[in-house]
DOLUMZA-145054 format. One line per 5 residues: number of its first residue (from 1); for each residue x, y negated, z of C-alpha. Coordinates in steps of 0.2 Angstrom, whole numbers, always signed. Layout:
% DOLUMZA-145054
NUM = X:Y:Z; ... .
END
This chain:
% DOLUMZA-145054
1 = +1:-2:+1; +15:-11:+4; +22:-7:-10; +9:-13:-22; +5:-29:-11 .
6 = +27:-36:-17; +25:-27:-31; +8:-40:-35; +17:-55:-26; +33:-54:-36 .
11 = +21:-54:-51; +11:-69:-48; +27:-78:-42; +34:-72:-60; +20:-81:-70 .
16 = +16:-94:-58; +37:-98:-59; +34:-98:-81; +18:-107:-79; +25:-123:-73 .
21 = +42:-118:-84; +33:-120:-99; +20:-135:-94; +35:-143:-89; +44:-141:-106 .
26 = +29:-145:-116; +28:-165:-108; +45:-165:-111; +47:-161:-129; +31:-170:-130 .
31 = +38:-187:-123; +53:-183:-135; +41:-183:-151; +42:-200:-152; +62:-203:-155 .
36 = +63:-190:-168; +56:-208:-177; +73:-214:-175; +66:-232:-173; +74:-242:-157 .
41 = +61:-247:-154; +53:-233:-143; +44:-229:-127; +60:-228:-115; +74:-238:-130 .
46 = +63:-254:-130; +68:-257:-109; +88:-254:-117; +90:-267:-129; +106:-274:-122 .
51 = +113:-256:-127; +101:-247:-140; +114:-256:-153; +129:-246:-148; +130:-233:-158 .
56 = +139:-222:-149; +124:-224:-135; +112:-221:-144; +122:-204:-146; +121:-199:-127 .
61 = +105:-204:-128; +98:-192:-144; +109:-180:-136; +103:-180:-117; +86:-180:-123 .
66 = +86:-165:-137; +96:-151:-126; +87:-157:-111; +71:-150:-117; +82:-135:-121 .
71 = +88:-130:-107; +74:-134:-97; +67:-121:-104; +80:-109:-103; +74:-110:-85 .
76 = +60:-98:-87; +75:-85:-91; +89:-87:-78; +75:-86:-62; +63:-75:-67 .
81 = +70:-56:-58; +56:-46:-71; +68:-54:-85; +83:-49:-77; +79:-34:-72 .
86 = +71:-26:-92; +80:-40:-103; +97:-43:-94; +105:-47:-113; +91:-60:-116 .
91 = +97:-66:-99; +114:-67:-104; +111:-74:-116; +102:-88:-112; +114:-93:-97 .
96 = +126:-96:-112; +114:-107:-119; +109:-115:-104; +131:-117:-98; +136:-124:-117 .
101 = +124:-136:-115; +124:-144:-100; +144:-143:-98; +146:-149:-118; +132:-162:-121 .
106 = +118:-163:-109; +130:-169:-93; +142:-180:-101; +129:-189:-110; +119:-190:-98 .
111 = +136:-197:-89; +137:-212:-103; +118:-215:-102; +121:-219:-83; +134:-234:-85 .
116 = +119:-240:-92; +104:-234:-83; +91:-249:-78; +87:-253:-60; +106:-261:-57 .
121 = +121:-254:-49; +111:-243:-39; +102:-234:-46; +119:-233:-58; +126:-225:-45 .
126 = +114:-212:-43; +115:-204:-59; +133:-208:-57; +132:-193:-44; +116:-186:-54 .
131 = +125:-181:-69; +143:-177:-61; +135:-165:-49; +125:-157:-64; +141:-152:-71 .
136 = +150:-148:-60; +138:-135:-51; +133:-128:-70; +153:-125:-70; +155:-118:-52 .
141 = +138:-104:-59; +148:-102:-73; +165:-97:-69; +157:-86:-52; +149:-78:-68 .
146 = +164:-74:-74; +171:-67:-61; +158:-57:-55; +153:-65:-41; +133:-65:-42 .
151 = +129:-67:-23; +139:-86:-28; +132:-87:-47; +113:-87:-40; +120:-100:-28 .
156 = +125:-114:-39; +115:-110:-53; +99:-115:-40; +105:-129:-36; +111:-133:-56 .
161 = +94:-132:-61; +86:-139:-48; +96:-157:-56; +90:-153:-74; +73:-152:-63 .
166 = +77:-171:-60; +68:-176:-79; +51:-170:-73; +50:-173:-55; +56:-192:-61 .
171 = +47:-196:-71; +29:-187:-57; +38:-198:-43; +35:-213:-55; +19:-211:-58 .
176 = +12:-205:-42; +22:-219:-38; +13:-233:-47; -3:-227:-45; -4:-228:-25 .
181 = +6:-241:-20; +11:-258:-25; +32:-258:-27; +44:-272:-34; +48:-262:-51 .
186 = +65:-261:-48; +68:-256:-30; +55:-243:-35; +63:-235:-53; +82:-238:-40 .
191 = +70:-227:-24; +64:-213:-39; +82:-214:-47; +88:-205:-32; +70:-195:-25 .
196 = +70:-188:-43; +86:-179:-39; +91:-179:-21; +73:-170:-16; +78:-157:-27 .
201 = +92:-154:-20; +86:-150:-7; +74:-139:-9; +85:-130:-18; +93:-127:-2 .
206 = +81:-119:+8; +77:-107:-5; +94:-104:-4; +97:-101:+14; +79:-93:+14 .
211 = +85:-79:+2; +101:-76:+12; +90:-72:+28; +79:-63:+18; +94:-52:+13 .
216 = +102:-52:+30; +88:-45:+37; +86:-32:+22; +104:-25:+27; +101:-25:+47 .
221 = +85:-17:+42; +93:-3:+29; +107:-3:+42; +94:+3:+60; +88:+17:+49 .
226 = +107:+22:+47; +109:+22:+64; +95:+32:+70; +96:+47:+57 .
END
């Protein structure tokens, strides 16, 4: 009976996770589509009149938004235990895609954009730290996987994806604050620039700790069973 319940919980968790990532990926694609016109007066670019004429900034911007959509979607395959067990090759392929895009394109282009972020010095500092940590966490995830240190690998990738997901939490935070609070626009953007990734990272650490205590409890039960036998 308990086995069936656990199986049901795992299946439900996988379905919920897949649904969240799919919906968020579609949301990001819809946000990105207008930029395929390559015009300078589209949505976010309208606020970048001081730098949008710079070729390196536009290259960084387009690289960042297009690769980030793919990076976000790969999370569907990175953290689903069912896929990891049944289709390990798909997991590895998506993992390599995620790591390659973040390290070579998404994070470096995001760092370039961070130096020109709206909101002044404090917002710039936030996005600089975000992209730096994003790159570093992903790199550590890659090196620990190469070293077959899979426990550490999982922890680093959870942290990395938490920062990937800041693209969603940033937009949700802006929407919620805009609806329920009347804040100074600059202050609101600075606030969102920090909370969009620090809160995610805090949640990631809670997940990592919860998994640690779960595995430790499982090991202790196994040891007790062996002692009794």
